[in-house]
Structure formats: structure tokens, C-alpha cells
C-alpha positions in Angstrom: -285.8 -31.9 -91.6 -287.5 -33.2 -94.7 -284.5 -35.5 -95.3 -284.6 -36.7 -91.7 -288.3 -37.6 -92.0 -288.0 -39.1 -95.5 -289.0 -42.6 -94.3 -292.0 -41.4 -92.4 -295.5 -41.5 -93.9 -295.9 -38.4 -96.2 -298.9 -37.2 -94.3 -296.8 -36.9 -91.1 -294.4 -34.6 -93.0 -297.3 -32.6 -94.3 -298.7 -32.2 -90.8 -295.4 -31.2 -89.4 -294.8 -28.6 -92.2 -298.2 -27.2 -91.4 -297.5 -26.9 -87.7 -296.6 -23.5 -86.2 -293.6 -25.3 -84.6 -292.1 -26.3 -88.0 -289.7 -23.4 -88.4 -288.4 -23.9 -84.9 -287.9 -27.6 -85.5 -286.3 -27.0 -88.8 -283.7 -24.7 -87.2 -282.7 -27.5 -84.8 -282.2 -30.1 -87.5 -278.4 -30.2 -87.1 -278.9 -31.9 -83.7 -280.8 -34.7 -85.4 -277.7 -36.0 -87.2 -276.3 -37.5 -84.0 -279.7 -38.9 -83.1 -280.0 -40.5 -86.5 -276.5 -41.9 -86.3 -277.1 -43.4 -82.9 -280.4 -45.0 -84.0 -278.7 -46.5 -87.1 -275.9 -47.9 -84.9 -278.4 -49.4 -82.4 -280.5 -50.9 -85.2 -277.5 -52.5 -86.8 -276.2 -53.8 -83.4 -279.6 -55.4 -82.7 -279.8 -57.0 -86.1 -276.3 -58.4 -86.2 -276.1 -59.4 -82.5 -273.2 -57.1 -81.6 -275.2 -55.1 -79.0 -273.1 -55.5 -75.9 -274.9 -54.1 -72.9 -274.3 -55.6 -69.5 -276.3 -53.1 -67.4 -280.0 -53.5 -66.7 -282.2 -52.0 -69.5 -285.8 -50.9 -69.2 -287.5 -50.7 -72.6 -290.8 -48.7 -72.2 -293.5 -47.7 -74.6 -296.9 -46.1 -74.2 -300.2 -47.9 -74.5 -301.2 -45.7 -77.4 -298.3 -45.9 -79.8 -297.1 -47.1 -83.1 -297.3 -50.9 -83.6 -293.5 -51.0 -84.1 -292.8 -49.7 -80.5 -293.7 -52.9 -78.6 -291.8 -54.9 -81.3 -288.8 -52.7 -80.8 -289.0 -53.0 -77.0 -289.2 -56.8 -77.3 -286.2 -56.9 -79.6 -284.1 -54.8 -77.2 -285.1 -57.0 -74.2 -284.2 -60.1 -76.2 -280.8 -58.7 -77.1 -279.6 -57.8 -73.6 -279.1 -60.1 -70.6 -280.9 -57.9 -68.1 -283.7 -56.4 -70.1 -287.2 -55.6 -69.0 -290.1 -54.5 -71.1 -292.9 -52.3 -69.8 -296.0 -50.8 -71.3 -297.0 -47.5 -69.5 -299.8 -45.0 -69.8 -299.0 -42.6 -72.6 -299.4 -41.9 -76.3 -296.8 -41.6 -79.0 -294.0 -39.4 -77.6 -296.0 -38.2 -74.6 -296.0 -40.0 -71.2 -298.2 -39.8 -68.1 -295.6 -38.3 -65.7 -296.7 -40.0 -62.4 -296.7 -43.6 -63.7 -293.5 -43.0 -65.6 -291.7 -41.5 -62.6 -292.9 -44.4 -60.4 -291.7 -47.0 -62.9 -288.3 -45.3 -63.3 -287.9 -45.0 -59.5 -288.7 -48.7 -59.0 -286.3 -49.7 -61.8 -283.5 -47.7 -60.2 -284.2 -49.1 -56.8 -284.2 -52.7 -58.2 -280.9 -52.0 -60.0 -279.3 -50.5 -56.9 -280.1 -53.7 -55.0 
């Protein structure tokens, strides 16, 4: 888990290690490998222009999030022909369920025609 979080601010790692959830999270670290590989692939595809996605994409982020998240959403939308960016109520990795569900339902309805 420490290796997976190596590029995060050191204080985040310290907070995570102090958390009662740390041991449970550390036991699941093997599942993070595929996550890291997919994120690396997506980042590379965005940077070199090889991202080939023909379906509609909804890139969402919470109103209280890291400054990089709106930038990431905008880069995804710019790289796909049918991309939409949306800011929703929520913070970091937590979402307000009712607005999230409503937005996802509307997106699915629009995609279905």
C-alpha cells in the first residue's frame, strides 16, 4: 500500500497508516495492481491521443475535490467525441447519492435515445 501511495502527499500516507482501516486496506493491496495499470494506460492514452472511445462518456467530479479532478474531467471530455463533464455535490471520493443517481439516470436516458 505504501508503494501504491508513493506519489501522494506524505501526510496522506501518514493519515492512512494511522487509520483503523489501514490493516484491512493493506490486505487488499493486490487488487490495486490492476487499478494502477488501468490508470497508467488511460493516462498514457490521453496524453498520446490514442484513447479510442466511441460511446458517450460522462466525466463527473465533486464540488469539493482535488484541483486536478476538474482538469482530468476536462481532458477526458476533450479526448472523446461524445464527452460530457459534470460537477456534482460531493467531496473527494464521496458523493451525494440522490443527485448522483439522478445524473446517471438522465445520462443513461439520453444515451438510449
